[in-house]
C-alpha positions as CSV (number, residue, x, y, z in Angstrom):
1,M,0.1,-175.3,-6.5
2,A,-0.5,-175.2,-10.3
3,E,1.4,-177.5,-12.2
4,T,3.2,-176.2,-15.5
5,T,2.5,-177.8,-18.9
6,T,4.3,-175.9,-20.7
7,R,7.6,-178.2,-22.3
8,S,10.6,-176.9,-23.7
9,P,10.7,-178.5,-27.5
10,A,14.2,-180.1,-26.9
11,L,12.6,-182.4,-23.7
12,L,8.8,-182.9,-26.0
13,A,11.5,-184.3,-28.9
14,W,13.7,-186.2,-26.3
15,L,10.3,-187.7,-25.0
16,R,8.9,-188.6,-28.3
17,M,11.9,-190.1,-29.2
18,A,12.5,-192.0,-26.5
19,R,8.7,-193.6,-26.7
20,L,9.2,-194.1,-30.5
21,V,12.5,-196.3,-29.7
22,A,11.1,-198.0,-27.0
23,R,8.0,-199.1,-29.5
24,T,9.9,-199.9,-32.2
25,H,12.3,-202.2,-30.0
26,R,9.6,-203.7,-28.7
27,D,8.0,-204.6,-31.9
28,A,11.0,-205.4,-33.6
29,A,12.0,-208.1,-31.2
30,A,8.5,-209.8,-31.9
31,K,9.7,-209.6,-36.0
32,L,13.1,-210.8,-35.5
33,K,11.6,-214.2,-33.5
34,A,10.6,-215.2,-36.7
35,F,14.8,-215.5,-36.7
36,D,15.5,-216.6,-33.5
37,L,17.1,-213.4,-32.8
38,S,17.1,-210.6,-30.9
39,N,17.6,-206.6,-31.6
40,A,21.3,-206.9,-30.7
41,Q,21.7,-210.9,-32.1
42,F,20.5,-208.7,-35.6
43,D,22.2,-205.6,-35.3
44,V,25.7,-207.7,-35.4
45,I,24.6,-210.0,-38.0
46,A,23.4,-206.9,-40.2
47,Q,26.8,-205.2,-39.3
48,V,28.9,-208.1,-40.5
49,G,27.0,-208.7,-43.1
50,S,27.2,-205.6,-44.8
51,H,31.0,-205.2,-43.8
52,D,33.0,-208.4,-43.8
53,G,35.9,-209.2,-41.8
54,P,35.4,-206.0,-38.6
55,S,37.4,-206.7,-35.7
56,Q,35.6,-207.0,-32.3
57,Q,36.5,-203.3,-31.4
58,Q,35.2,-201.8,-34.5
59,L,32.0,-203.9,-34.1
60,A,31.3,-203.0,-30.3
61,E,32.2,-199.0,-31.4
62,K,29.9,-199.0,-34.5
63,L,27.2,-201.1,-31.8
64,L,27.4,-198.7,-29.2
65,V,28.4,-201.3,-26.6
66,T,31.3,-202.8,-24.7
67,Q,33.7,-205.1,-25.8
68,G,32.3,-207.8,-23.0
69,N,29.1,-207.5,-24.7
70,V,30.0,-207.7,-27.6
71,C,32.1,-211.0,-27.1
72,Q,28.7,-212.0,-25.1
73,L,26.7,-211.8,-28.0
74,L,29.8,-213.3,-30.8
75,D,30.0,-216.5,-28.4
76,G,26.3,-216.9,-28.7
77,L,25.9,-216.9,-32.7
78,Q,29.6,-218.4,-33.0
79,A,27.7,-221.1,-31.2
80,R,25.2,-221.6,-33.5
81,G,27.1,-221.5,-36.0
82,L,26.2,-218.0,-37.5
83,V,29.4,-216.4,-37.0
84,E,33.3,-217.2,-36.9
85,R,36.3,-215.3,-35.5
86,R,39.2,-215.5,-37.7
87,K,42.6,-214.3,-35.9
88,S,44.4,-211.6,-37.3
89,G,47.6,-210.0,-35.4
90,R,46.9,-209.5,-32.2
91,S,43.0,-209.3,-32.9
92,N,39.9,-211.6,-34.3
93,R,38.1,-210.2,-37.6
94,L,34.3,-211.5,-37.7
95,Y,32.9,-213.3,-40.3
96,L,29.5,-214.8,-41.4
97,T,29.2,-218.4,-42.1
98,E,27.5,-219.6,-45.1
99,E,24.1,-220.0,-42.3
100,G,25.1,-216.5,-41.8
101,R,24.7,-215.2,-44.9
102,T,21.5,-217.6,-45.8
103,L,20.4,-216.0,-42.4
104,Y,21.1,-212.1,-43.4
105,R,19.5,-212.3,-47.0
106,Q,16.3,-213.0,-45.5
107,A,16.1,-211.7,-42.4
108,V,17.9,-207.5,-43.5
109,P,15.4,-207.4,-46.6
110,A,12.5,-208.7,-44.1
111,Q,13.8,-206.0,-41.7
112,E,14.4,-203.1,-43.8
113,T,10.3,-204.2,-45.5
114,W,9.3,-203.9,-42.2
115,Q,10.8,-200.8,-41.2
116,A,10.0,-199.3,-44.3
117,E,6.5,-199.7,-43.8
118,R,6.4,-197.8,-40.1
119,L,7.6,-194.8,-41.8
120,A,5.6,-194.9,-44.6
121,G,3.8,-192.3,-42.7
122,L,6.3,-190.2,-44.3
123,E,6.9,-188.2,-47.4
124,P,9.9,-190.0,-49.2
125,E,11.5,-186.7,-48.5
126,E,10.4,-186.1,-44.9
127,Q,12.3,-189.8,-44.4
128,R,15.3,-188.0,-45.8
129,Q,15.3,-185.1,-44.4
130,L,14.7,-186.9,-40.7
131,L,17.5,-188.9,-41.4
132,R,19.5,-185.9,-42.3
133,L,18.4,-184.3,-38.9
134,L,19.1,-187.3,-37.3
135,R,22.4,-187.7,-38.3
136,K,23.1,-183.2,-37.6
137,L,21.7,-183.9,-34.3
138,E,24.0,-187.7,-33.6
139,Q,27.8,-185.8,-35.2
140,S,26.4,-182.9,-32.5
141,Q,27.0,-185.5,-29.8
142,A,29.8,-187.5,-31.0
143,S,32.6,-188.0,-27.9
């Protein structure tokens, strides 16, 4: 029985994106060890550091994870003195501590520089085009 080698562009694009994301997560995890952060912890620090005071629910929605996952991440970051929860009505608002802000000022620029180096194979206009296409794809799949 002959195996077919033709695949749809959609399938090929998805496979390529999946491999690229997996490789980037693996390499980012190695880079973030210098800051004693996992990818998920970095995401929390980056999100809370760039928008003071989100609720836990807003953060969960932004990170595309459950409330339980966010709670676990926040427990660990709070135990390290990086994040604090402040009661606001019936929810908690999230803020970086001074130590968390210091880490944010170190880790986020380092990650931005590293990601820029990884995308240097594309011209700046190609990077903007890629961002537009990814945004369009994401919006078309929003639930």
